[in-house]
C-alpha positions as CSV (number, residue, x, y, z in Angstrom):
1,M,0.0,0.0,0.0
2,K,0.9,3.6,-0.3
3,I,1.0,5.0,3.2
4,I,1.7,8.6,4.3
5,V,3.0,9.2,7.8
6,T,2.4,12.8,8.9
7,G,5.1,13.7,11.5
8,G,7.1,10.9,9.9
9,T,10.5,12.3,10.8
10,G,9.8,12.5,14.5
11,V,10.6,10.1,17.4
12,V,7.6,7.8,16.8
13,G,6.9,8.7,13.2
14,S,10.4,7.7,12.0
15,K,9.9,4.3,13.7
16,V,6.5,3.8,12.0
17,V,8.1,4.7,8.6
18,D,10.9,2.2,9.2
19,I,8.5,-0.6,10.2
20,L,6.1,-0.1,7.3
21,T,9.0,0.2,4.8
22,R,10.4,-3.1,6.0
23,Q,7.0,-4.6,5.5
24,G,7.2,-3.7,1.8
25,H,4.8,-0.7,1.7
26,Q,5.4,2.5,-0.2
27,V,5.9,4.9,2.6
28,T,6.3,8.7,2.6
29,A,7.3,10.7,5.7
30,A,5.4,13.9,5.5
31,S,6.7,16.8,7.6
32,Q,8.1,20.3,7.2
33,R,11.5,18.7,6.4
34,T,9.9,17.0,3.4
35,G,7.9,20.1,2.3
36,V,4.6,19.3,3.9
37,N,3.0,21.8,6.4
38,V,0.0,20.4,8.1
39,I,-1.0,23.9,9.5
40,T,-0.9,25.9,6.3
41,G,-1.7,22.8,4.1
42,E,1.3,23.4,1.9
43,G,2.2,20.2,0.1
44,L,-0.4,18.1,1.8
45,E,-2.8,17.4,-1.1
46,E,0.2,16.5,-3.3
47,A,1.6,14.1,-0.7
48,L,-1.7,12.2,-0.3
49,V,-2.3,11.6,-4.0
50,G,-2.8,7.8,-4.4
51,A,-2.4,7.0,-0.7
52,Q,-4.6,4.4,0.8
53,V,-3.7,5.1,4.5
54,V,-2.5,8.1,6.5
55,V,-0.8,7.6,9.9
56,D,-1.0,10.8,11.8
57,V,1.6,11.3,14.6
58,V,2.2,15.0,14.4
59,N,2.6,16.8,17.7
60,S,2.2,20.3,19.0
61,P,5.4,22.4,19.2
62,T,4.5,23.4,22.8
63,F,2.3,22.0,25.5
64,D,0.4,25.2,26.4
65,E,-3.3,24.8,25.7
66,A,-3.8,27.6,23.2
67,T,-0.9,26.5,21.0
68,A,-1.8,22.8,21.3
69,M,-5.5,23.4,20.7
70,Q,-4.9,25.4,17.5
71,F,-2.3,22.9,16.3
72,F,-4.3,19.7,16.8
73,E,-7.6,21.1,15.5
74,T,-6.0,22.8,12.5
75,S,-3.7,20.0,11.5
76,S,-6.3,17.3,11.9
77,R,-8.9,19.2,9.8
78,N,-6.3,19.8,7.1
79,I,-5.1,16.2,7.0
80,L,-8.6,14.8,7.0
81,A,-9.8,17.2,4.3
82,A,-6.8,16.1,2.1
83,A,-7.5,12.5,2.9
84,A,-11.2,12.8,2.0
85,S,-10.4,14.4,-1.3
86,N,-8.0,11.7,-2.2
87,D,-10.2,8.8,-1.1
88,V,-7.9,7.6,1.7
89,R,-9.4,4.4,3.1
90,H,-7.9,4.6,6.6
91,Y,-6.8,7.4,8.9
92,V,-4.8,6.2,11.9
93,A,-4.1,8.7,14.7
94,L,-1.9,8.5,17.8
95,S,-3.5,9.7,21.0
96,I,-2.9,9.1,24.8
97,V,-4.4,6.7,27.2
98,G,-6.3,8.5,30.0
99,T,-6.8,11.7,28.0
100,E,-10.3,12.2,29.3
101,R,-9.1,11.7,32.9
102,L,-6.4,14.4,32.5
103,A,-8.8,17.2,31.5
104,E,-7.3,19.6,34.0
105,N,-4.3,19.9,31.7
106,G,-4.7,22.0,28.6
107,Y,-2.6,19.8,26.3
108,F,-4.8,16.8,27.1
109,R,-7.9,18.9,26.4
110,A,-6.4,19.7,23.0
111,K,-5.9,15.9,22.4
112,L,-9.6,15.3,23.2
113,A,-10.5,18.0,20.7
114,Q,-8.4,16.4,18.1
115,E,-10.2,13.1,18.7
116,A,-13.5,14.8,18.3
117,V,-12.4,16.3,14.9
118,I,-11.4,12.8,13.8
119,K,-14.7,11.2,14.8
120,A,-16.7,13.9,13.1
121,S,-14.9,13.3,9.8
122,S,-16.2,11.2,6.9
123,V,-12.8,9.4,6.6
124,P,-12.7,5.9,8.2
125,F,-10.4,6.0,11.2
126,T,-8.8,4.2,14.1
127,I,-7.5,6.2,17.1
128,V,-4.6,4.4,18.8
129,R,-4.3,5.6,22.4
130,S,-0.9,4.8,23.9
131,T,0.3,5.0,27.4
132,Q,3.3,7.3,28.1
133,F,6.6,6.4,26.5
134,F,9.7,5.4,28.5
135,E,11.4,8.1,26.4
136,F,9.1,10.6,28.2
137,L,10.6,9.9,31.6
138,D,13.1,12.8,31.3
139,S,10.3,15.3,30.9
140,V,8.3,13.7,33.8
141,V,11.4,13.9,36.1
142,E,12.3,17.5,35.2
143,A,8.7,18.7,35.5
144,A,8.6,17.3,39.1
145,A,12.1,18.3,40.2
146,R,12.7,21.0,42.8
147,G,16.4,21.2,43.4
148,Q,17.7,17.7,44.5
149,E,14.2,16.3,45.1
150,V,11.8,14.9,42.6
151,R,8.3,14.7,44.0
152,L,5.9,12.3,42.2
153,P,2.6,10.6,43.0
154,P,2.9,6.8,43.6
155,A,0.2,6.1,41.1
156,R,0.1,3.0,38.9
157,V,1.4,3.6,35.3
158,Q,2.0,1.4,32.3
159,F,4.7,3.2,30.4
160,I,5.7,1.7,27.0
161,A,8.7,1.8,24.6
162,A,8.1,4.2,21.7
163,Q,9.2,1.3,19.4
164,D,6.3,-0.8,20.6
165,A,3.8,2.0,20.2
166,A,5.1,2.5,16.6
167,G,4.6,-1.2,16.0
168,A,1.0,-0.9,17.1
169,L,0.4,2.0,14.8
170,A,2.0,0.2,11.8
171,D,0.0,-2.9,12.5
172,T,-3.2,-0.9,12.7
173,A,-2.4,0.8,9.4
174,G,-2.7,-2.5,7.6
175,R,-6.0,-3.5,9.2
176,T,-9.6,-2.5,8.5
177,P,-10.6,0.8,10.1
178,M,-12.4,0.3,13.5
179,N,-14.1,3.8,13.5
180,D,-13.3,3.5,17.2
181,T,-10.4,3.7,19.7
182,L,-7.9,1.0,20.7
183,E,-5.3,1.2,23.4
184,V,-1.7,0.0,23.7
185,A,0.2,-0.2,26.9
186,G,3.5,-1.4,28.4
187,P,3.8,-5.0,29.5
188,D,4.2,-4.2,33.2
189,P,2.5,-1.8,35.7
190,F,4.8,0.3,37.9
191,R,4.4,3.0,40.5
192,L,5.4,6.3,38.9
193,D,7.8,7.2,41.7
194,D,9.5,3.8,41.6
195,L,9.8,4.0,37.8
196,A,11.5,7.5,38.1
197,R,13.7,6.2,41.0
198,R,15.0,3.3,38.9
199,Y,15.5,5.5,35.9
200,L,17.6,8.1,37.8
201,A,19.7,5.4,39.5
202,A,20.6,3.8,36.2
203,R,21.8,7.2,35.0
204,G,23.8,7.8,38.1
205,D,21.6,10.8,39.0
206,A,21.7,11.4,42.7
207,R,18.4,13.3,43.0
208,R,16.0,11.9,45.5
209,V,12.5,10.7,44.4
210,T,9.8,11.3,47.0
211,A,6.4,9.6,46.8
212,D,3.7,12.2,47.4
213,P,0.0,11.3,46.6
214,Q,-0.8,15.0,46.3
215,A,2.0,15.8,43.8
216,L,0.7,16.9,40.5
217,Y,1.5,15.2,37.2
218,F,1.6,18.1,34.7
219,G,-1.0,19.9,36.7
220,T,-3.3,16.9,37.4
221,L,-3.8,14.7,40.4
222,L,-3.3,11.0,39.6
223,N,-5.0,7.9,41.0
224,D,-4.3,4.3,40.3
225,E,-6.5,4.3,37.2
226,T,-5.7,7.7,35.5
227,L,-2.9,6.5,33.3
228,I,-3.8,2.8,33.1
229,A,-5.3,1.3,29.9
230,G,-8.7,-0.3,29.9
231,A,-9.8,-3.9,30.0
232,V,-8.5,-5.1,26.6
233,P,-5.4,-3.2,25.5
234,R,-2.7,-4.4,23.2
235,F,0.5,-4.8,25.2
236,G,4.0,-3.9,24.1
237,H,6.7,-6.5,24.6
238,T,9.7,-4.4,25.7
239,E,10.2,-4.6,29.5
240,F,11.4,-1.5,31.3
241,D,14.6,-3.1,32.6
242,S,15.6,-4.2,29.0
243,W,14.8,-0.7,27.6
244,L,16.8,0.9,30.4
245,R,19.9,-1.3,29.9
246,E,19.9,-0.5,26.2
247,R,19.4,3.2,26.9
248,T,22.2,3.3,29.5
249,A,24.6,1.4,27.2
250,A,23.9,3.7,24.3
251,A,24.5,6.8,26.5
252,R,27.9,5.4,27.5
């Protein structure tokens, strides 16, 4: 198939492109680097000519609500309009597990708005909601750090390797549209504070991680269900310890 990956030069998108290419598909990474602008629409119609599937993994340049809301609503409408005019058969979009439970954060409200745009479109779709990536742990730690202390809620999480999330997106691209949402999660549940503690220890970072049930996760209180996938998610296969060893070895 001819498959277009919008945001295909990013962390997840590049992995999706690689997987689909190895599967024998004709894959194009559509991004500003390749002359496609999902906000202005420049190059978008031309990129989608003859495409059967679009995998949308573009992300807002910042996490503030105004920027994210404008970005996700505008980019989704532009991509979906181009998809509809080119008779694209399947639009696959990346979203986040627990988005509706994180509505106190403007970025997650913007992701919910993006999902609403997708569902209102005439293009057959599947929304793939992923749990947070192991690769996002740096941002989690830095957002919670105050000097030598990192204060995080001891809530259950199911972080996943970005490679596994990319695999789920690539697999979904080759299937019949669900016109619904599916979830993908890491293979093992952790407590968020413990995950951060192990991550910092492996990096030789001496900062202390403190468990605090009232600590905010990007402005939102967490409980044991907030970031956990539903009853029947698809599970990634990469365990945290394995990912951490590879990450640490690569850094060295």
